[in-house]
VOPAGU-2260 file (C-alpha; in pm, 1 decimal, decimal comma):
REM VOPAGU-2260
SITE   aa  ch    i         X         Y         Z
SITE  MET   A    0    9393,2   10745,2    9482,2
SITE  SER   A    1    9433,9   10394,1    9582,6
SITE  VAL   A    2    9759,3   10209,1    9759,7
SITE  ARG   A    3    9855,5   10091,0    9450,0
SITE  SER   A    4    9827,9   10434,8    9237,3
SITE  LEU   A    5   10107,1   10601,4    9427,6
SITE  PRO   A    6   10432,3   10676,6    9335,3
SITE  SER   A    7   10696,8   10473,1    9558,8
SITE  ALA   A    8   10864,1   10679,0    9873,9
SITE  ALA   A    9   11177,7   10618,4    9688,5
SITE  SER   A   10   11057,3   10714,6    9378,5
SITE  LEU   A   11   10982,0   11092,3    9498,3
SITE  GLY   A   12   11314,7   11098,7    9737,0
SITE  LEU   A   13   11085,3   11025,5   10057,9
SITE  SER   A   14   11207,5   10824,9   10380,6
SITE  ARG   A   15   10869,6   10694,9   10365,9
SITE  LEU   A   16   10493,2   10733,0   10230,2
SITE  LEU   A   17   10160,0   10676,2   10460,1
SITE  HIS   A   18    9829,2   10664,5   10228,3
SITE  PHE   A   19    9520,1   10654,5   10441,8
SITE  ASP   A   20    9156,4   10645,5   10285,7
SITE  SER   A   21    9075,0   10814,5   10558,5
SITE  VAL   A   22    9179,9   11055,4   10852,2
SITE  ALA   A   23    9087,0   11342,8   11070,3
SITE  SER   A   24    9413,8   11569,6   10963,2
SITE  THR   A   25    9688,3   11472,5   10785,1
SITE  MET   A   26    9897,9   11744,7   11005,7
SITE  ASP   A   27    9795,5   11562,3   11306,4
SITE  GLU   A   28    9924,1   11199,8   11151,9
SITE  VAL   A   29   10266,7   11380,6   11116,5
SITE  HIS   A   30   10274,9   11551,8   11426,0
SITE  ALA   A   31   10170,9   11206,0   11587,8
SITE  ALA   A   32   10456,0   11005,4   11399,2
SITE  ALA   A   33   10706,3   11274,6   11452,7
SITE  LYS   A   34   10709,8   11239,2   11830,2
SITE  GLU   A   35   10769,3   10888,9   11768,1
SITE  GLY   A   36   11080,0   10983,7   11617,0
SITE  ALA   A   37   10992,2   10951,0   11217,6
SITE  PRO   A   38   11257,6   11099,1   11003,3
SITE  ALA   A   39   11245,6   11358,1   10798,4
SITE  GLY   A   40   11108,4   11280,3   10424,2
SITE  LEU   A   41   10766,0   11141,6   10592,5
SITE  LEU   A   42   10477,8   11256,7   10329,0
SITE  VAL   A   43   10128,7   11128,7   10453,1
SITE  ILE   A   44    9813,4   11155,3   10196,6
SITE  ALA   A   45    9484,3   11101,3   10257,2
SITE  ASP   A   46    9197,7   11064,9   10003,6
SITE  ARG   A   47    9017,5   11229,2   10260,1
SITE  GLN   A   48    9012,8   11423,0   10583,9
SITE  ARG   A   49    8729,4   11464,3   10808,5
SITE  ALA   A   50    8909,4   11755,9   10992,8
SITE  GLY   A   51    9122,8   11919,4   10804,9
SITE  ARG   A   52    9305,9   12229,7   10910,3
SITE  GLY   A   53    9358,2   12544,4   10756,2
SITE  ARG   A   54    9509,9   12881,1   10884,7
SITE  GLY   A   55    9376,4   12965,4   11238,2
SITE  ARG   A   56    9326,2   12624,2   11333,7
SITE  LYS   A   57    8980,8   12618,3   11166,0
SITE  SER   A   58    8813,4   12311,1   11060,4
SITE  TRP   A   59    8766,4   12184,7   10664,3
SITE  THR   A   60    8617,4   11836,6   10526,3
SITE  SER   A   61    8816,7   11739,4   10197,3
SITE  GLU   A   62    8596,2   11548,3   10038,7
SITE  PRO   A   63    8749,7   11168,2    9830,1
SITE  GLY   A   64    8898,4   11296,2    9499,3
SITE  ALA   A   65    8840,1   11630,5    9556,9
SITE  GLY   A   66    9192,3   11745,3    9612,6
SITE  LEU   A   67    9595,3   11621,7    9736,1
SITE  TRP   A   68    9571,5   11629,3   10074,1
SITE  MET   A   69    9877,7   11571,0   10234,1
SITE  THR   A   70   10157,4   11688,6   10460,1
SITE  LEU   A   71   10532,1   11661,0   10482,8
SITE  LEU   A   72   10770,3   11583,5   10733,3
SITE  GLU   A   73   11106,7   11720,7   10747,1
SITE  ARG   A   74   11378,1   11862,7   11045,4
SITE  PRO   A   75   11568,5   12143,6   10954,9
SITE  PRO   A   76   11879,3   12193,5   11090,2
SITE  ASP   A   77   11808,1   12543,8   11212,4
SITE  ALA   A   78   11479,5   12799,9   11213,6
SITE  SER   A   79   11639,3   13060,8   11021,2
SITE  MET   A   80   11413,9   12983,0   10693,8
SITE  LEU   A   81   11062,3   12974,5   10875,0
SITE  PRO   A   82   10973,8   13321,1   10898,4
SITE  VAL   A   83   10974,6   13294,9   10521,9
SITE  LEU   A   84   10894,2   12920,0   10419,4
SITE  SER   A   85   10550,6   12980,6   10367,9
SITE  LEU   A   86   10627,5   13198,4   10096,8
SITE  ARG   A   87   10904,3   13039,9    9939,6
SITE  LEU   A   88   10651,0   12767,9    9952,0
SITE  GLY   A   89   10423,6   12913,6    9729,8
SITE  LEU   A   90   10664,0   13035,0    9484,2
SITE  GLU   A   91   10804,2   12662,7    9458,2
SITE  LEU   A   92   10452,9   12568,7    9426,3
SITE  ALA   A   93   10314,1   12748,3    9185,0
SITE  ALA   A   94   10606,1   12700,2    8978,9
SITE  ALA   A   95   10563,5   12344,0    8987,8
SITE  LEU   A   96   10222,4   12320,7    8965,3
SITE  GLU   A   97   10153,9   12614,6    8704,8
SITE  PRO   A   98   10199,3   12327,2    8408,9
SITE  PHE   A   99    9889,2   12115,2    8520,1
SITE  ALA   A  100    9675,5   12403,7    8574,9
SITE  HIS   A  101    9455,9   12614,3    8292,4
SITE  GLY   A  102    9691,1   12958,0    8275,4
SITE  PRO   A  103    9947,4   13126,4    8559,3
SITE  ILE   A  104    9953,1   13078,7    8925,4
SITE  GLY   A  105    9983,0   13353,8    9180,0
SITE  VAL   A  106   10036,3   13368,1    9567,9
SITE  LYS   A  107    9822,1   13553,1    9798,2
SITE  TRP   A  108   10100,5   13628,9   10087,2
SITE  PRO   A  109   10101,0   13438,2   10332,3
SITE  ASN   A  110    9982,1   13121,4   10205,4
SITE  ASP   A  111    9762,0   13074,2    9928,7
SITE  LEU   A  112    9767,4   12982,2    9521,6
SITE  TYR   A  113    9562,4   13110,3    9320,0
SITE  THR   A  114    9461,5   13113,9    8895,3
SITE  THR   A  115    9227,1   13368,4    8716,7
SITE  ILE   A  116    8986,0   13154,8    8816,5
SITE  GLY   A  117    9005,4   13122,2    9214,3
SITE  LYS   A  118    9217,6   13000,7    9442,8
SITE  LEU   A  119    9364,8   12690,4    9420,4
SITE  ALA   A  120    9576,4   12535,4    9688,9
SITE  GLY   A  121    9661,0   12611,9   10040,7
SITE  ILE   A  122    9965,2   12571,2   10272,2
SITE  LEU   A  123    9988,3   12539,7   10610,6
SITE  VAL   A  124   10344,4   12516,1   10850,4
SITE  GLU   A  125   10330,2   12415,3   11193,7
SITE  ALA   A  126   10686,7   12372,9   11383,4
SITE  ARG   A  127   10764,8   12207,5   11720,7
SITE  TRP   A  128   11029,2   12327,5   11885,8
SITE  ARG   A  129   11288,7   12155,1   12194,7
SITE  GLU   A  130   11436,5   12388,7   12407,3
SITE  GLN   A  131   11532,6   12676,4   12152,2
SITE  GLN   A  132   11611,6   12419,8   11847,7
SITE  VAL   A  133   11374,8   12351,4   11605,9
SITE  ASP   A  134   11250,0   11967,5   11607,5
SITE  TRP   A  135   11021,5   11879,8   11325,8
SITE  VAL   A  136   10825,5   12091,4   11067,3
SITE  ALA   A  137   10502,2   11995,4   10915,2
SITE  ILE   A  138   10434,9   12124,2   10573,6
SITE  GLY   A  139   10055,1   12080,0   10476,3
SITE  LEU   A  140    9955,3   12164,5   10107,3
SITE  GLY   A  141    9597,3   12071,5   10000,4
SITE  VAL   A  142    9494,9   12129,9    9622,7
SITE  ASN   A  143    9210,5   12111,3    9427,1
SITE  LEU   A  144    9153,9   11869,8    9202,5
SITE  ARG   A  145    8794,7   11958,9    9108,0
SITE  VAL   A  146    8617,6   12257,6    9192,7
SITE  PRO   A  147    8412,8   12233,3    9523,6
SITE  GLU   A  148    8056,4   12292,3    9476,8
SITE  ASP   A  149    7989,3   12474,4    9756,3
SITE  VAL   A  150    8269,0   12681,7    9781,2
SITE  ALA   A  151    8238,9   13025,5    9606,6
SITE  GLY   A  152    8612,1   13155,5    9457,2
SITE  ALA   A  153    8744,4   12821,0    9399,6
SITE  ALA   A  154    8955,6   12754,4    9185,5
SITE  ALA   A  155    9076,2   12322,3    9068,2
SITE  LEU   A  156    9379,5   12150,3    8827,3
SITE  ARG   A  157    9340,3   12028,7    8491,6
SITE  SER   A  158    9060,2   11768,9    8481,1
SITE  ASP   A  159    9321,8   11580,7    8264,7
SITE  VAL   A  160    9615,2   11592,3    8502,1
SITE  ASP   A  161    9824,2   11276,9    8621,0
SITE  ARG   A  162    9835,2   11258,4    8952,7
SITE  HIS   A  163   10172,9   11075,7    8954,9
SITE  GLU   A  164   10340,9   11380,5    8749,9
SITE  VAL   A  165   10159,6   11612,6    8991,3
SITE  LEU   A  166   10321,0   11426,1    9284,9
SITE  ARG   A  167   10643,3   11429,8    9107,5
SITE  ALA   A  168   10665,4   11767,0    9062,2
SITE  ILE   A  169   10531,3   11869,4    9442,8
SITE  VAL   A  170   10781,7   11716,1    9685,7
SITE  PRO   A  171   11068,4   11813,0    9533,4
SITE  ALA   A  172   10920,0   12195,0    9544,0
SITE  LEU   A  173   10821,9   12153,4    9917,9
SITE  GLN   A  174   11182,3   11965,0    9975,6
SITE  ALA   A  175   11373,9   12292,2    9800,7
SITE  ALA   A  176   11163,9   12543,5    9994,0
SITE  VAL   A  177   11296,7   12374,5   10339,5
SITE  HIS   A  178   11651,7   12361,0   10232,5
SITE  ALA   A  179   11706,3   12722,2   10099,0
SITE  GLY   A  180   11814,4   13018,3   10303,3
SITE  ALA   A  181   11696,6   13233,7   10571,3
SITE  ASN   A  182   11570,9   13555,2   10338,4
SITE  LEU   A  183   11419,7   13517,5   10003,0
SITE  THR   A  184   11663,5   13627,9    9777,8
SITE  SER   A  185   11633,5   13928,7    9496,7
SITE  SER   A  186   11522,5   13688,3    9201,2
SITE  GLU   A  187   11266,1   13507,2    9445,2
SITE  LEU   A  188   11140,8   13863,0    9556,9
SITE  GLY   A  189   11121,1   13978,9    9181,5
SITE  THR   A  190   10964,4   13641,9    9093,3
SITE  TRP   A  191   10692,2   13728,9    9366,3
SITE  GLN   A  192   10660,9   14058,9    9251,9
SITE  GLN   A  193   10533,9   13903,3    8897,8
SITE  ARG   A  194   10293,1   13667,9    9051,7
SITE  ASP   A  195   10121,9   13845,8    9327,0
SITE  VAL   A  196    9800,9   13897,9    9308,7
SITE  ALA   A  197    9684,1   14122,2    9551,0
SITE  ALA   A  198    9987,5   14351,7    9463,3
SITE  ASN   A  199    9837,3   14739,9    9443,9
SITE  ARG   A  200    9537,7   14657,8    9542,7
SITE  ARG   A  201    9374,2   14744,8    9860,2
SITE  ILE   A  202    9317,2   14557,8   10161,5
SITE  THR   A  203    9146,1   14543,0   10497,2
SITE  LEU   A  204    9349,3   14302,6   10648,7
SITE  PRO   A  205    9566,1   14255,3   10853,9
SITE  VAL   A  206    9590,5   14620,5   10803,7
SITE  PRO   A  207    9416,4   14864,9   10606,2
SITE  GLY   A  208    9595,4   15032,4   10287,9
SITE  ILE   A  209    9748,1   14949,7    9954,3
SITE  VAL   A  210   10015,8   14637,4    9901,6
SITE  ARG   A  211   10368,6   14713,6    9840,8
SITE  GLY   A  212   10460,2   14374,4    9841,2
SITE  VAL   A  213   10673,2   14171,3   10041,0
SITE  SER   A  214   11041,1   14211,2   10208,2
SITE  SER   A  215   11345,6   13981,4   10216,9
SITE  ASP   A  216   11250,7   13826,9   10531,2
SITE  GLY   A  217   10884,5   13765,8   10482,8
SITE  ALA   A  218   10679,5   14028,7   10590,1
SITE  LEU   A  219   10364,1   14224,0   10379,5
SITE  LEU   A  220   10458,2   14577,9   10309,4
SITE  VAL   A  221   10115,7   14774,4   10345,8
SITE  LEU   A  222   10074,5   15141,4   10233,5
SITE  GLN   A  223    9867,6   15309,2   10462,9
SITE  ASP   A  224    9675,6   15590,4   10425,6
SITE  GLY   A  225    9901,2   15903,3   10521,6
SITE  GLN   A  226   10152,2   15740,8   10562,5
SITE  LEU   A  227   10508,8   15788,6   10345,2
SITE  GLN   A  228   10684,3   15428,3   10428,5
SITE  PRO   A  229   10490,6   15113,4   10426,5
SITE  THR   A  230   10408,3   14929,5   10732,2
SITE  ARG   A  231   10604,5   14577,7   10822,6
SITE  VAL   A  232   10319,8   14309,8   10884,2
SITE  HIS   A  233   10442,3   13981,8   11028,3
SITE  ALA   A  234   10118,8   13767,7   11113,3
SITE  GLY   A  235    9785,2   13752,4   11012,0
SITE  SER   A  236    9497,6   13685,5   10702,8
SITE  MET   A  237    9471,7   13913,5   10405,5
SITE  GLU   A  238    9132,0   14013,9   10290,5
SITE  PHE   A  239    9096,5   14241,1    9979,2
SITE  ALA   A  240    8888,7   14593,4   10040,4
SITE  ALA   A  241    8511,3   14583,1    9837,8
SITE  PRO   A  242    8460,1   14607,5    9563,6
SITE  ALA   A  243    8765,2   14366,7    9504,7
SITE  GLU   A  244    8659,6   14143,4    9822,2
SITE  SER   A  245    8590,1   13759,9    9692,0
SITE  SER   A  246    8546,7   13459,6    9914,3
SITE  THR   A  247    8891,8   13303,7   10000,2
SITE  PRO   A  248    8830,6   13017,4   10195,5
SITE  GLU   A  249    9132,1   12799,3   10340,5
SITE  ASN   A  250    9265,1   12518,8   10151,4
SITE  PRO   A  251    9280,5   12178,4   10407,9
SITE  CYS   A  252    9588,6   12038,7   10499,2
């Protein structure tokens, strides 16, 4: 995707759009720009990342043409939506990307999107603070445009999709999630239940048990053996128990 092939920042509702042929990480570029005072609505896109990040600061290489690698800068007025932001982003993006996918898109707590084929996209949210106030939020997204040859359990968008249209669908979805309320609404919880790829499945991490959904404040609900009420988990990554266990690599951001 060349500079000339990208939609303009104004057409996407952005303050600025930066495109790079190659960077270490679009997330790092946004943090550097934010430190220099860049306004909300800056989107950084790279054709290739040499050290894209997933959760836990894992390092990933994002090859040219293999996906959409981007990070959006936002400066929310308060931090009330941060505990549910990754989940809300998943819901918004699942709906936005579904027309370009091979079928329904599911969500996996806390930050992944799946099709029936495998993992399609990953989300990474990093906030920076000034004293007790959130200064900025960097929202990273990696979406596979082709299935990585060396990654098992991965999926991609349809090969005939228009990247312009994908970007036009993605950006409003990201912005809508940032400017929503503090907790997931009953409607959002219902949609999560419909899209949840882990519902009623046994997991080993972040705690062992059966997944019973999520709460309005973003906690994963896990019914552990011998318990009558689910355990609430607010951080960590999910791993399925055998035989459902599969490779679920992070998408780079």
